[in-house]
C-alpha positions in Angstrom: 107.0 66.0 147.4 110.6 66.8 148.3 111.6 66.3 144.7 109.0 68.8 143.5 110.2 71.4 146.0 113.8 70.8 145.1 113.1 71.2 141.4 111.1 74.4 142.1 113.9 75.9 144.2 116.5 75.0 141.5 114.4 76.7 138.8 114.0 79.8 141.0 117.7 80.0 141.6 118.5 79.4 137.9 116.0 82.2 136.9 117.6 84.5 139.5 121.1 83.9 138.1 119.9 84.3 134.6 118.1 87.6 135.4 121.2 89.0 137.1 123.4 88.2 134.1 120.9 89.5 131.6 119.8 93.0 132.6 116.8 94.8 131.2 117.0 95.6 127.5 115.2 98.5 125.9 113.3 97.0 123.0 112.2 100.4 121.7 115.8 101.7 121.3 117.7 101.2 118.0 121.4 100.4 118.3 123.9 102.5 116.5 125.5 99.8 114.3 122.8 97.2 114.2 119.3 96.8 112.7 117.3 100.0 112.6 113.7 99.0 113.4 110.8 100.9 111.8 109.0 103.1 114.3 105.4 102.7 113.5 102.6 100.1 113.2 102.9 96.9 111.2 100.4 98.3 108.7 102.6 101.3 108.2 105.6 99.1 107.7 103.6 97.1 105.1 102.9 100.3 103.2 106.5 101.3 103.3 107.5 97.8 102.0 105.2 98.2 99.1 106.5 101.7 98.4 110.2 100.7 98.6 109.6 97.3 97.0 111.3 95.5 99.8 110.4 92.5 101.9 109.7 92.8 105.7 111.8 91.4 108.5 109.5 91.0 111.5 110.7 90.2 115.0 107.9 89.2 117.4 109.3 89.2 120.9 108.2 89.5 124.6 109.9 91.8 127.0 110.3 89.1 129.6 111.9 86.6 127.2 115.6 85.9 127.8 116.4 84.7 124.3 114.7 87.9 123.0 116.9 90.0 125.2 120.0 88.2 123.9 118.9 88.6 120.3 118.5 92.3 120.8 121.7 92.8 122.7 124.0 90.5 120.8 122.6 89.8 117.3 120.5 92.8 116.3 123.3 95.2 117.4 125.9 93.5 115.2 127.3 95.8 112.4 127.2 93.1 109.7 123.6 92.2 110.6 122.6 95.9 110.6 124.3 96.7 107.3 122.6 93.7 105.6 119.1 94.1 107.0 119.0 97.9 106.8 119.8 97.8 103.1 117.5 94.9 102.1 114.5 94.8 104.4 111.9 97.0 106.1 112.6 95.9 109.7 110.0 96.0 112.4 109.9 94.6 115.9 106.6 94.0 117.7 105.9 93.0 121.3 103.8 89.8 121.0 101.9 90.7 124.1 100.4 94.0 122.8 97.1 94.2 121.0 98.9 94.4 117.6 101.4 91.8 118.6 98.7 89.3 119.7 97.0 89.8 116.3 100.2 89.2 114.4 101.1 86.2 116.5 97.7 84.7 115.8 97.9 85.5 112.1 101.3 83.9 111.7 100.7 81.0 114.2 103.5 82.1 116.6 104.2 79.4 119.2 107.1 81.0 121.1 109.4 84.0 121.4 111.4 85.2 119.7 110.0 84.4 116.3 111.6 86.0 113.3 109.7 86.2 110.1 110.5 87.3 106.6 107.4 88.5 104.7 107.0 89.6 101.1 106.0 93.2 100.5 102.4 92.1 100.7 102.7 90.6 104.1 102.8 86.9 103.1 105.1 84.8 105.1 108.2 83.6 103.2 110.4 82.2 106.0 110.4 81.7 109.8 113.1 81.3 112.4 112.3 80.6 116.1 114.6 81.3 119.0 118.0 83.0 119.5 120.4 83.0 116.5 124.0 84.2 116.2 124.7 87.1 113.9 126.1 85.1 111.0 123.1 82.8 111.1 120.7 85.7 110.9 122.6 87.2 107.9 122.4 83.8 106.2 118.7 83.5 107.0 118.1 86.9 105.3 120.3 86.1 102.4 118.4 82.9 101.7 115.5 85.1 100.7 117.3 88.3 99.4 120.8 87.3 98.1 
């Protein structure tokens, strides 16, 4: 019993420290140098992808998710990442806990957050990356589909 209480207390302290070091992130705000996410529904992004003949980069996140916050703050705001993805993809970020997000998470069998998907212009999944990634890895992920 003491072990369980100790582990619970340790987890609580670790979560508190992590929350203090990782303040709130506004998932709706685009960064200046980084990825510019499409403001609209997934269906509208799909229509834009067809019109512009570009694949879709889809970020499915949760607002409470630590790695999602790190991705938004560190990776999506990177200039090289932004330059590459803005030129080659229709970028959209969807909260996996909204009605639209739950539907997408179900359609693409999302098991955890963040999940990064590359879809063709028709919405068919081409590649998947789960979890936090450094900027250079995200660029390489995108370039593996669109050189």
